[in-house]
N, C-alpha and C positions, 0 to 999 in steps of 0.2 A: 431826138429820143430823150425822154425824161429819165431822171435818176431812178424813179420807181420802176419804169420799164426795164432799165438796165439791170437792176437788182433781180427782177423776175427772170430775165433771160439767163443771168448767171446761175440762179438756183436751178432752172431747168437744165442748164448745161451740166451742172454737177450731178443731177439725177441721171441724165443720159450716160455720163461717164461711169457712174456706179453700176448702172444696168449693163453697160458694155463689158464691164469686168466680170465676165461670166465664170471665171475660174480664180481660185485662190490657193495658196499653199502656206504651210506652217514651217517656220524655221526655229530650231532650238536656240535658246539664249541662256546665258549663265550670268548671274549677278554676283560679283564678289562681295564678301563681307569681311571687313578688317577684323583681326583678332583683338580680343579685349586686353591682352597683355603683350607688351613688346618684349620678345625673347631673343632679339637679334644679338644680344651680348653673350648668349650661351650657345655652346656646341653640344652639350650633353644634358640629359635629364635623368634624375634619380627619383623613381617612385618608391619612396622610403618605406611606406607602410601606414597603417591607420589604426586608430583606437576604435574598436568596434564592439557592438553589443546587440542585444535583441534575442532572437531565437538561437538555440544551440545547433540547429540543423544546418546552418551555413556559417562558415568562418569568413565573416565579412572582411577581415583584414587580409587574409591570404587571397581570397577570390578577387577582391577589388584590385589588389596589387598586381596580380597576374593579368587581369583583364586590361587594365590601363597600360601596362607595359606592352602587351600585345598590340593594342590599338595604336600606341605611339610609334611602334616600330614601322608600321605601314602607312600611317597618316600624319607623320610629323617629320620634319627635317632634322630634328634633334637625335643624337645618338643615345639610345637607351642603355643605361647601366644595369647589368645583371648582378645582383648580390642578394644576400639573405635579407629578409624583412626585419626592420629594426624593432626591438622590443620597447615600443613607446610607452606601454603601460608600466613597465618596470622603471623606465626613465622618469616618468611623471611621479611615480610613488617615491622614488629616491629623492627627487627634488623637493617633495613635500616634507621629507624628514620623518622624524619619529612620530609626528602628530598625524600621520596619514590615517584616514578612516578605514574600516574593514573593506568597504567597497573599492578602495584604491589599493588594496593589497596586490602585489605582483602575482601574475599567473592566474588570476581569477576573472577572466573576461565575462563569465556567466553572471557576475554580479551586476553588470550593466544591463538593466532591463528596460529602462525608459531614457528619454533624451536628457532628463534632469540628472541622471546618474553619470553623465559624461562630464559634468562640471568640474569634479576634482582633477580631471586629466587635461582640461583645456589649456592650462598654463604652460604645458610642455611646448606648445607652438610659439610661445613668446620667449622661450629660452634661447636667446641670441647666441650665447657662447656655445651651447650644445650644437646648434645647427651650423655655426661657423666651423666648428671642429669637424663635423660630418662633411661639410663642403671642402675643407682642406684635404680630407682623406680621399675624396673622389674627384679631385681636380676642379673644384668650384662649379658644380653643375646647377641647373635649376632643380629645386627639390619640390616634389609633390607629396603632400601628406594630408592629414585631416582626420575626420571621424566618419564612421558608417554605422547607421542604425537600421537593422532589418528586423522588423517586428511583426508578429501575427496580428491580423485585423479581423474583426467580426462586426457585422452590421445587419440589422433587420429593419423592415419597413415595407411600404407599398412600392412596388416596381411595375412599370408599364412595359409590356412586351407585346409583340405581334403574334396573332394566332390565326391559323388558316381555317376557314369555315366554308361549307358548301350549302347551297339552298336546296329546295325541294326538287329542282330539276338538274342538280349536279353542277351548277355554276359556282366557281371558286372565287373567294374573296378573302382579303386579309383585314382583320379588324384589331384595333388596340384593346388589350385586356389589362386591367389593373389588378394585381394580386399581391398578397402579403408573402414576403420571401425572406428567408434567412440566408445570408451569404458570408463566406469566409475568404480570407486572402492575406495579403501582406502589404506593409508599408515600407518603402525604402527612403531613408533620409540621410544622404551623404553631405558632408561639408568638405570641400576641396580647398586646401591651403597651399599657396605657392610661395616658396621661400627662396631668397637669393643666397646661394651657397657661398658667395664671396663675403657676404656681410652677416649672414644669419638672420636677417630681418625679413618680415613678411611683406611680399609684394602685392598680394591679392588673395581674397578668399570669397567663396560663393557657396550658398546653401541651395539644396534642391530637395524636392519631395515628390514622390510618385507612389501611387497605390494601385492595387489590382484586386478585384473581387471575383469569386466564383460561386456557383450554386453550392449550397451546403453539402449536397450529395456528390459533388465532383471532387475527385482526389487528384491534386496536382503537387508534385514534389516541390519542396521549398527552394531547391537550387534552380529549378526551371523558372520559377517565379522571379527569383533574384535576377537571372540573366535577362528575362523579358523586361523587367523594370530598368535594368542598366542600359538596355538597348535604347530606351527612350531618352536616357540622360546623356549618352555618349556624344551626340552631336553638340550639345551645349558645352560639355567638357572640352571637346576638341577645338571648339571655336574660341576658347580662351587662349590657346597657344598658336594656332595656325589659321590662316585665312580659309574660309569655307565658301562654297558656291551654291547659290540657290538656282535650281534648274527650272526652266519654263519654256513657253513657246510664244511666238509672235506671228500673227496672221498677216500675210501680205496679199494684196489684190493684184491680179495680172490681167 
């Protein structure tokens, strides 16, 4: 038997085996993803609060703090510390001293309308002594803080959508239609900062951005949009602190 004939027979045998496998089944599989940050040195986590701005319809500081604490209670091994939200805007203003600008005056979160308005407050996250003092007060936890911008968004232009049509005999079809449309919605831009409560130093930080648009005649509460956008971001936030699993399936022949 020549090598060529042997190869041909092997190929035919493989085909016959494949055909013989008349049934197959799927098995679920999970692929673990390692966390971005090693938190093995911590037993507790403090979601301290956020410098927030944008629309006045949603308190980004309070809502984000509540939501992250709730998520970490069920999806993290760290013990969540329940305490009042820290007045980070006041802390940032005090550390700036007498030269603080009006936008950085304590108690006026409405002054933060755009991302650039956050700049006077950014230095609070580099205040090592302040965060070390907070860490000592709460038994050296991992501290989660940062900024949250939740701002209204409007956009107009040509949008493609599908439209149902019927011909002269009543047959249905769907065709793409390009039309000019005005849409409104919101943009969510959080920056999560993770601080070592033992030393007061920043361990890791990450920025995110999500947006959602609705037809101009659609009325959607700002808080509903906020939670919808946060739902998109939460898996990425949680993957920073704990291992996550991607679920899928694998097909096996029988």
